[in-house]
N, CA, C and O of each residue as an XYZ file, in Angstrom:
688
protein
N     155.249    113.509     61.171
C     154.824    113.456     62.963
C     154.852    112.660     63.842
O     153.799    112.562     64.472
N     155.974    111.792     64.258
C     156.305    110.438     65.323
C     155.660    110.948     66.740
O     156.318    111.707     67.453
N     154.638    110.604     67.043
C     153.189    111.000     68.472
C     154.175    109.751     69.046
O     154.069    109.881     70.265
N     154.939    108.785     68.838
C     155.878    108.003     69.941
C     156.353    108.652     71.118
O     156.301    107.974     72.144
N     156.887    110.019     71.221
C     157.900    110.358     72.310
C     156.799    111.310     72.776
O     156.870    111.644     73.959
N     155.717    111.840     71.996
C     155.175    112.860     72.407
C     153.666    112.438     73.625
O     153.355    112.867     74.736
N     153.213    111.673     72.929
C     152.099    111.005     73.556
C     152.312    111.212     75.284
O     151.759    111.950     76.099
N     153.569    110.006     75.411
C     153.877    109.502     77.113
C     153.910    110.690     77.962
O     153.343    110.708     79.055
N     154.704    111.904     77.383
C     154.986    112.987     77.964
C     153.352    113.652     78.153
O     153.156    113.915     79.339
N     152.445    113.898     77.479
C     150.756    113.966     77.569
C     150.438    113.925     78.151
O     149.992    114.890     78.772
N     150.350    112.259     78.627
C     150.025    111.216     79.351
C     149.685    111.609     80.343
O     148.569    111.749     80.843
N     151.547    111.986     80.971
C     151.667    111.922     82.443
C     151.260    113.615     82.695
O     150.983    113.726     83.889
N     151.159    114.657     82.146
C     150.730    115.629     82.566
C     149.329    116.150     82.352
O     148.868    117.130     82.938
N     148.474    115.162     81.160
C     147.171    116.224     81.002
C     145.819    114.477     81.494
O     146.254    113.335     81.644
N     145.135    114.654     81.551
C     143.482    114.062     82.072
C     143.914    112.824     80.577
O     144.819    113.126     79.798
N     143.321    111.844     80.454
C     143.028    110.314     79.668
C     141.942    111.388     78.573
O     142.228    111.171     77.396
N     141.115    112.163     78.687
C     140.339    112.507     77.655
C     140.426    113.737     76.807
O     139.790    114.161     75.842
N     141.637    114.237     77.651
C     142.297    115.261     76.588
C     143.158    114.433     75.775
O     143.031    114.071     74.605
N     143.987    114.224     76.562
C     145.181    113.228     75.644
C     144.247    112.606     74.527
O     144.596    112.835     73.369
N     143.489    112.102     74.657
C     142.601    110.953     73.853
C     142.145    111.707     72.620
O     142.208    111.276     71.469
N     141.605    113.065     73.059
C     141.182    114.179     71.971
C     142.640    114.879     70.799
O     142.780    115.314     69.656
N     143.384    114.623     71.921
C     144.473    115.545     70.699
C     145.131    114.134     70.429
O     146.103    114.517     69.779
N     145.253    112.799     70.488
C     145.475    111.741     69.803
C     144.900    111.822     68.453
O     145.484    111.635     67.387
N     143.553    112.158     68.672
C     142.744    112.233     67.797
C     142.204    112.879     66.645
O     141.843    112.295     65.624
N     142.167    113.969     66.827
C     142.075    115.559     66.459
C     143.542    116.176     66.006
O     143.604    116.962     65.060
N     144.412    115.875     66.549
C     145.983    116.248     66.300
C     146.819    115.399     65.374
O     147.028    115.509     64.165
N     147.211    114.588     66.201
C     148.235    113.832     66.084
C     147.658    112.460     65.096
O     148.607    111.941     64.509
N     146.836    112.047     64.917
C     146.247    110.918     64.000
C     146.720    111.427     62.273
O     146.614    112.572     61.833
N     147.199    110.326     61.587
C     148.026    110.829     60.414
C     146.913    111.340     59.295
O     147.248    111.860     58.231
N     145.207    111.058     59.791
C     144.453    111.423     59.096
C     143.509    112.764     59.860
O     142.365    112.977     59.458
N     144.171    113.683     61.072
C     143.911    115.100     61.371
C     144.253    116.021     60.481
O     145.231    116.341     59.805
N     142.817    116.459     60.741
C     143.303    118.372     59.939
C     144.779    118.852     59.757
O     145.469    119.053     58.757
N     144.995    118.956     61.053
C     146.289    119.295     61.179
C     147.726    118.495     60.791
O     148.764    119.121     61.002
N     147.805    117.354     60.322
C     148.373    116.614     59.853
C     148.647    116.573     58.673
O     149.717    116.686     58.076
N     147.259    116.343     58.228
C     146.757    116.552     56.713
C     146.702    118.525     56.103
O     146.194    118.776     55.010
N     147.202    119.514     56.868
C     147.968    120.848     56.518
C     149.248    120.763     56.577
O     150.007    121.370     55.820
N     149.646    119.885     57.619
C     151.409    120.013     57.199
C     151.885    118.946     56.627
O     152.945    118.426     56.975
N     151.418    118.676     56.039
C     151.744    117.629     54.696
C     151.915    118.565     53.608
O     152.900    118.847     52.926
N     150.670    118.996     53.608
C     150.464    119.996     52.003
C     151.280    121.292     52.321
O     151.716    121.737     51.260
N     151.595    121.954     53.239
C     152.445    122.993     53.574
C     153.719    122.418     53.606
O     154.367    123.427     53.325
N     154.619    121.462     53.754
C     155.061    121.070     53.486
C     156.084    120.573     51.968
O     157.237    120.706     51.556
N     154.738    119.925     51.525
C     154.798    119.303     50.260
C     155.047    120.785     49.362
O     155.875    120.697     48.455
N     154.489    121.903     49.531
C     154.358    123.458     49.145
C     155.842    124.003     49.271
O     156.385    124.616     48.352
N     156.587    123.672     50.749
C     157.637    124.167     50.944
C     158.529    123.693     49.877
O     159.221    124.424     49.169
N     158.429    121.891     49.794
C     159.564    121.771     48.872
C     159.322    122.262     47.778
O     160.227    122.961     47.323
N     158.475    122.161     47.212
C     158.331    122.623     45.732
C     158.791    123.728     45.657
O     159.575    123.905     44.725
N     158.486    124.968     46.636
C     158.979    126.339     46.326
C     160.777    126.436     46.428
O     161.616    126.989     45.717
N     160.849    125.696     47.544
C     163.121    125.458     47.179
C     163.094    124.897     46.224
O     163.346    125.716     45.341
N     162.870    123.548     45.633
C     163.158    123.081     44.841
C     163.328    124.464     43.133
O     164.289    124.635     42.382
N     161.996    125.113     43.141
C     162.682    125.727     42.086
C     163.525    127.212     42.436
O     164.005    127.986     41.608
N     163.537    127.329     43.836
C     164.236    128.765     44.137
C     165.556    128.427     43.809
O     166.345    129.090     43.136
N     165.806    126.839     44.588
C     167.242    126.367     44.412
C     168.116    126.833     43.351
O     169.026    127.629     43.584
N     167.836    126.295     42.004
C     168.202    126.716     41.214
C     168.915    127.893     40.925
O     170.123    127.789     40.712
N     168.232    129.279     40.870
C     168.154    130.616     41.046
C     168.908    131.203     41.605
O     169.610    132.152     41.254
N     168.820    130.680     42.524
C     169.518    131.149     43.951
C     171.201    130.740     44.217
O     172.168    131.412     44.575
N     171.057    129.597     43.926
C     172.691    128.712     44.475
C     173.721    129.831     43.376
O     174.800    130.056     43.926
N     173.632    130.299     42.457
C     174.759    131.183     41.995
C     175.315    132.517     43.062
O     176.262    133.165     43.508
N     174.218    132.340     43.031
C     174.048    133.950     44.187
C     175.123    133.359     45.974
O     176.104    133.754     46.605
N     174.117    132.272     46.058
C     174.699    131.607     47.237
C     176.872    131.319     46.938
O     177.748    131.946     47.533
N     177.053    130.395     46.046
C     178.241    130.452     45.844
C     179.184    131.608     45.253
O     180.345    131.201     45.313
N     179.113    133.029     44.648
C     179.516    133.826     44.659
C     180.354    134.431     46.239
O     181.467    134.851     46.556
N     178.599    134.066     47.127
C     178.843    135.053     48.298
C     179.745    133.849     49.264
O     179.975    134.321     50.378
N     180.230    132.601     49.116
C     180.344    132.131     49.916
C     182.230    131.988     49.451
O     183.101    131.459     50.142
N     182.398    132.652     48.082
C     183.815    132.645     47.382
C     184.479    134.203     47.756
O     185.652    134.540     47.917
N     183.237    134.968     47.819
C     183.436    136.408     48.637
C     183.957    136.096     50.209
O     185.127    136.297     50.537
N     183.025    135.622     51.062
C     183.706    135.215     52.432
C     184.872    134.245     51.990
O     185.596    134.153     52.982
N     185.108    133.897     51.527
C     186.422    132.855     51.713
C     187.384    134.182     51.101
O     188.353    134.108     51.857
N     187.617    135.152     50.323
C     188.559    136.289     50.187
C     189.173    136.814     50.640
O     190.348    137.156     50.500
N     187.844    137.072     51.774
C     188.395    138.383     52.548
C     187.532    138.372     53.995
O     186.506    138.925     54.392
N     188.399    137.548     54.493
C     188.500    136.924     56.123
C     187.682    137.758     57.477
O     186.916    137.645     58.434
N     188.506    138.616     56.706
C     188.193    140.024     57.772
C     187.028    140.397     57.748
O     186.308    140.509     58.740
N     186.675    140.665     56.421
C     185.193    141.514     56.670
C     183.990    140.624     56.892
O     182.808    140.966     56.924
N     184.705    138.969     57.093
C     183.695    138.246     57.485
C     183.278    138.532     59.067
O     182.189    138.760     59.595
N     184.432    138.435     59.513
C     184.636    138.560     61.229
C     183.938    139.903     61.301
O     183.243    139.941     62.316
N     183.858    141.258     60.437
C     183.229    142.616     60.657
C     181.644    141.871     60.953
O     180.999    141.510     61.938
N     181.495    141.890     59.633
C     180.265    141.392     59.349
C     179.435    140.675     60.336
O     178.230    140.878     60.487
N     180.371    139.557     61.210
C     179.719    139.164     62.339
C     179.412    139.414     63.222
O     178.620    138.852     63.979
N     180.321    140.870     63.378
C     180.723    140.401     64.806
C     179.119    142.180     65.247
O     178.594    142.715     66.223
N     179.097    142.310     63.319
C     178.029    143.621     63.493
C     176.385    142.849     63.965
O     175.517    143.274     64.728
N     176.461    141.320     62.977
C     175.112    140.699     63.611
C     175.389    140.321     64.999
O     174.613    140.998     65.673
N     176.132    139.551     65.806
C     176.386    139.852     66.758
C     175.798    140.437     67.534
O     174.933    139.889     68.218
N     176.104    141.707     67.641
C     175.891    143.447     68.325
C     174.412    143.135     68.129
O     173.730    142.515     68.946
N     173.763    143.874     66.370
C     172.571    143.473     66.402
C     171.460    143.008     66.923
O     170.374    143.567     67.072
N     171.889    141.686     67.254
C     170.692    140.256     67.060
C     171.248    140.447     69.097
O     170.551    139.713     69.797
N     172.020    141.053     69.688
C     172.032    141.153     71.131
C     171.465    142.929     71.368
O     171.426    143.350     72.524
N     171.266    143.379     70.804
C     170.547    144.934     71.255
C     169.080    144.406     71.048
O     168.293    144.502     71.990
N     168.624    143.780     69.698
C     167.051    143.340     69.741
C     167.058    142.316     70.799
O     165.906    142.396     71.225
N     167.709    141.316     71.547
C     167.467    140.662     72.082
C     167.218    141.330     73.423
O     166.431    140.718     74.146
N     167.659    142.313     73.844
C     168.216    143.480     75.030
C     166.781    144.308     75.159
O     166.110    144.466     76.179
N     166.476    144.860     73.616
C     164.906    145.579     73.608
C     163.892    144.888     73.465
O     162.885    145.507     73.122
N     163.790    143.616     73.636
C     162.774    142.561     73.940
C     162.791    142.776     75.140
O     162.112    143.698     75.592
N     163.661    141.886     76.058
C     163.432    142.179     77.427
C     163.430    143.054     77.986
O     163.034    142.967     79.148
N     163.769    144.065     77.585
C     163.282    145.387     78.397
C     162.007    145.843     78.294
O     161.352    146.400     79.175
N     161.559    145.490     76.774
C     159.711    145.560     76.883
C     158.924    144.332     77.483
O     157.737    144.091     77.703
N     159.738    143.876     77.596
C     158.666    142.516     78.428
C     159.292    142.847     79.989
O     158.707    142.154     80.822
N     159.762    143.246     80.259
C     160.423    144.071     81.922
C     159.114    144.616     82.051
O     158.171    144.335     82.790
N     159.328    145.691     80.917
C     158.477    147.291     81.224
C     156.651    146.626     81.331
O     155.902    147.091     82.191
N     156.278    145.795     80.582
C     154.700    145.351     80.040
C     154.441    144.949     81.263
O     153.334    145.210     81.734
N     155.448    144.198     82.067
C     155.033    143.442     83.470
C     154.615    144.080     84.788
O     153.777    143.827     85.654
N     156.006    145.473     84.485
C     156.022    146.265     85.864
C     155.325    147.056     85.669
O     155.413    148.042     86.401
N     154.168    147.045     84.482
C     153.432    148.070     83.919
C     151.986    146.992     84.832
O     151.255    147.225     85.795
N     152.138    145.882     83.947
C     150.881    145.606     84.475
C     150.903    145.008     85.889
O     149.933    144.325     86.218
N     152.299    145.264     87.096
C     152.132    145.103     88.095
C     151.311    146.143     89.115
O     150.539    145.962     90.057
N     152.040    147.694     88.244
C     151.531    148.530     89.207
C     150.461    148.784     88.660
O     150.136    149.919     89.008
N     149.729    148.352     87.991
C     148.391    148.389     87.841
C     147.665    147.410     88.544
O     146.686    147.765     89.201
N     147.898    146.596     88.515
C     146.982    145.665     89.584
C     147.716    146.256     90.900
O     146.762    147.005     91.111
N     148.697    146.595     92.089
C     148.726    147.138     92.853
C     147.503    148.229     92.952
O     146.537    148.185     93.714
N     147.793    149.143     92.043
C     146.606    150.485     91.933
C     145.407    149.540     92.026
O     145.236    149.663     93.239
N     144.332    148.582     91.597
C     143.547    148.331     91.295
C     143.088    148.013     92.864
O     142.136    148.213     93.619
N     144.523    147.324     92.849
C     143.960    146.367     94.855
C     144.039    147.642     95.189
O     142.953    148.159     94.926
N     144.682    148.312     95.579
C     144.736    149.128     96.667
C     143.273    150.433     96.604
O     142.869    150.987     97.626
N     142.961    150.577     95.857
C     141.415    151.623     94.747
C     140.970    150.533     95.666
O     141.135    150.731     96.869
N     140.096    148.719     95.037
C     139.602    148.554     96.287
C     139.576    148.274     97.374
O     138.544    148.360     98.041
N     140.946    147.775     97.944
C     141.239    147.902     99.268
C     140.572    148.999    100.266
O     139.907    148.759    101.274
N     140.910    150.227     99.741
C     140.410    151.828    100.643
C     138.589    151.866    100.122
O     137.722    152.542    100.676
N     138.411    151.036     99.055
C     136.152    151.162     99.128
C     136.234    150.093     99.695
O     135.064    149.744     99.850
N     137.031    149.167    100.206
C     136.361    148.008    100.650
C     136.428    148.373    102.922
O     135.610    148.060    103.787
N     137.276    148.838    102.985
C     137.884    150.123    104.484
C     136.474    150.520    104.457
O     135.604    150.060    105.197
N     136.289    151.538    103.419
C     134.725    152.867    103.062
C     133.849    152.123    103.536
O     133.208    152.241    104.580
N     133.809    150.982    102.389
C     132.435    150.390    103.213
C     132.161    149.806    104.324
O     131.150    150.082    104.969
N     132.816    149.141    104.598
C     133.083    148.565    105.791
C     132.149    149.542    106.766
O     130.923    149.528    106.881
N     133.581    150.796    107.744
C     133.765    151.439    108.418
C     132.552    152.504    108.307
O     132.314    152.936    109.435
N     131.741    153.048    107.372
C     131.260    154.104    106.996
C     132.520    155.391    106.323
O     133.728    155.541    106.506
N     131.727    155.956    105.696
C     132.648    157.490    105.556
C     133.567    158.223    106.482
O     134.772    158.427    106.330
N     132.843    158.558    107.400
C     133.011    159.329    108.437
C     134.249    158.809    109.149
O     135.338    159.341    109.364
N     133.701    157.463    109.489
C     134.854    156.257    110.458
C     135.963    156.051    109.414
O     136.940    155.382    109.749
N     135.908    156.468    108.418
C     137.473    156.371    107.678
C     137.943    157.432    107.557
O     139.160    157.608    107.492
N     137.121    158.316    107.502
C     137.784    160.050    107.241
C     138.760    160.190    108.174
O     139.937    160.306    107.833
N     138.272    160.195    109.785
C     138.922    160.494    110.849
C     140.070    159.003    111.032
O     141.085    159.242    111.687
N     139.929    157.661    110.526
C     140.871    156.678    110.726
C     141.820    157.679    109.787
O     142.906    157.836    110.345
N     141.741    158.289    108.718
C     142.623    158.635    107.586
C     143.195    159.640    108.418
O     144.277    159.486    108.983
N     142.392    160.817    108.519
C     143.453    162.263    109.942
C     144.186    161.627    110.887
O     145.089    162.267    111.425
N     143.944    160.247    111.274
C     144.810    159.591    111.856
C     145.821    159.328    111.691
O     146.742    159.703    112.416
N     145.956    158.556    110.620
C     147.377    157.950    109.764
C     148.025    158.751    109.642
O     149.198    158.722    110.015
N     147.317    160.003    108.920
C     147.686    161.240    107.986
C     148.632    161.826    109.110
O     149.819    161.516    109.010
N     148.305    162.532    110.034
C     148.848    162.823    111.581
C     149.963    161.998    112.074
O     150.844    162.635    112.651
N     150.076    161.114    112.006
C     151.258    160.137    112.212
C     152.003    160.640    110.984
O     152.261    161.835    110.838
N     152.328    159.744    110.145
C     152.653    159.807    109.241
C     153.557    161.319    108.901
O     154.736    161.325    108.546
N     152.542    162.792    109.139
C     153.392    164.003    109.168
C     154.152    163.997    110.658
O     155.125    164.657    111.022
N     153.615    163.333    111.148
C     155.049    163.383    112.898
C     156.189    162.340    112.407
O     157.233    162.468    113.046
N     156.201    161.756    111.826
C     157.619    161.235    111.783
C     158.487    161.210    110.164
O     159.469    160.600    109.742
N     157.324    162.429    109.456
C     158.939    162.703    108.665
C     158.817    164.477    109.306
O     159.297    165.431    108.694
N     158.109    164.583    110.571
C     158.751    165.967    110.996
C     159.839    165.507    111.858
O     160.762    166.276    112.123
N     159.803    164.223    112.351
C     160.920    163.833    112.960
C     162.749    163.390    112.010
O     163.975    163.470    112.096
N     161.685    162.962    111.251
C     163.038    162.262    110.134
C     163.383    163.567    109.766
O     164.556    163.637    109.398
N     162.571    164.969    109.727
C     163.242    166.484    108.996
C     164.284    167.104    110.312
O     165.153    167.976    110.298
N     163.763    166.241    111.395
C     164.602    167.320    112.561
C     166.111    166.676    112.342
O     167.162    167.266    112.092
N     165.794    164.911    112.565
C     167.295    164.342    112.564
C     168.072    165.116    111.211
O     169.129    165.739    111.318
N     167.558    164.992    110.347
C     168.173    165.915    109.255
C     169.111    166.861    108.858
O     170.249    166.853    108.388
N     167.968    167.980    109.316
C     168.752    168.944    109.579
C     169.779    169.154    110.968
O     170.671    169.993    111.088
N     169.416    168.273    111.811
C     170.600    168.186    112.882
C     171.937    167.549    112.523
O     173.092    167.729    112.908
N     171.451    166.875    111.792
C     172.950    165.450    111.208
C     173.422    166.889    109.952
O     174.509    167.429    110.156
N     172.723    167.299    108.977
C     173.586    168.509    108.033
C     174.201    169.505    108.530
O     175.269    169.893    108.055
N     173.529    170.166    109.732
C     174.450    171.320    110.659
C     175.942    171.181    111.521
O     176.869    171.936    111.815
N     175.566    169.672    111.745
C     176.609    168.831    112.472
C     177.551    168.514    111.323
O     178.739    168.563    111.643
N     177.260    168.157    109.879
C     178.275    168.095    108.946
C     178.803    169.837    108.773
O     179.936    170.182    109.108
N     177.789    170.799    108.208
C     178.404    171.949    108.051
C     179.712    172.529    108.653
O     180.793    172.853    108.162
N     179.010    172.538    110.360
C     180.130    172.607    111.772
C     181.601    171.768    111.498
O     182.698    172.320    111.586
N     181.466    170.774    111.259
C     182.765    170.132    110.459
C     183.718    170.254    109.807
O     184.902    169.946    109.944
N     182.766    171.040    108.582
C     183.362    171.850    107.658
C     184.076    172.500    107.858
O     185.205    172.391    107.379
N     183.641    173.655    108.819
C     184.314    174.699    109.263
C     185.553    174.778    109.802
O     186.641    175.327    109.631
N     184.823    173.811    110.722
C     186.087    173.910    111.405
C     187.944    172.872    110.846
O     189.119    172.732    111.187
N     187.155    172.541    110.048
C     188.444    171.784    109.382
C     188.735    172.754    108.587
O     189.859    173.045    108.996
N     188.495    173.517    107.667
C     189.065    174.431    106.642
C     189.745    175.373    107.802
O     190.727    175.994    107.397
N     189.357    175.602    109.300
C     190.129    176.617    109.799
C     191.083    176.001    110.264
O     192.053    176.708    110.537
N     191.164    175.066    110.436
C     192.197    174.261    110.695
C     193.184    174.108    109.290
O     194.175    174.831    109.185
N     192.858    173.182    108.297
C     193.547    173.570    107.523
C     194.522    174.777    107.148
O     195.686    174.679    106.761
N     193.761    175.962    107.355
C     193.986    177.630    106.951
C     195.131    178.113    108.038
O     195.947    179.018    107.861
N     195.021    177.482    108.928
C     196.140    177.876    110.018
C     196.792    177.252    110.103
O     197.543    177.624    111.004
N     197.300    175.769    109.435
C     198.172    175.011    109.994
C     199.452    175.151    108.473
O     200.457    174.470    108.273
N     199.045    175.958    107.887
C     199.580    176.163    106.597
C     200.459    177.846    107.044
O     201.688    177.851    106.971
N     199.949    178.753    107.344
C     201.008    179.732    108.059
C     201.893    179.423    108.296
O     202.688    180.186    108.842
């Protein structure tokens, strides 16, 4: 691995002690990480050299089949693209649901701690009285909203019955 491009980026982002530690323990050619990467790459090259003669006839047949039936290749590619799109959308959905759950749990526990702090600071009886006052205001607002909704619903019903009478009278 060439560290000539990595080191300037790390030096601009991290403190000098951490950059020195990374250079010594990760990027140096004799570092354990580099030795392990060298061994892994050698083993992968050996495995590919062993498997390539065995797999080459299968690859040649598959390429010949694909050259013969272009329509089938288009269909297979389309199915693969749709499958990949659905997989990515599933991942995105799971990611969004995870973070939504985390956010909702955070909100729940924050509210629980806030209510606990409120009760701790104000006392149980004062907090209960404040909760009753806030609850009564909410119930009052809900009653006003209900009255407005019922009034508008009755007005709409009256308009519909008037339109129905006019429609029947005009057709005679």
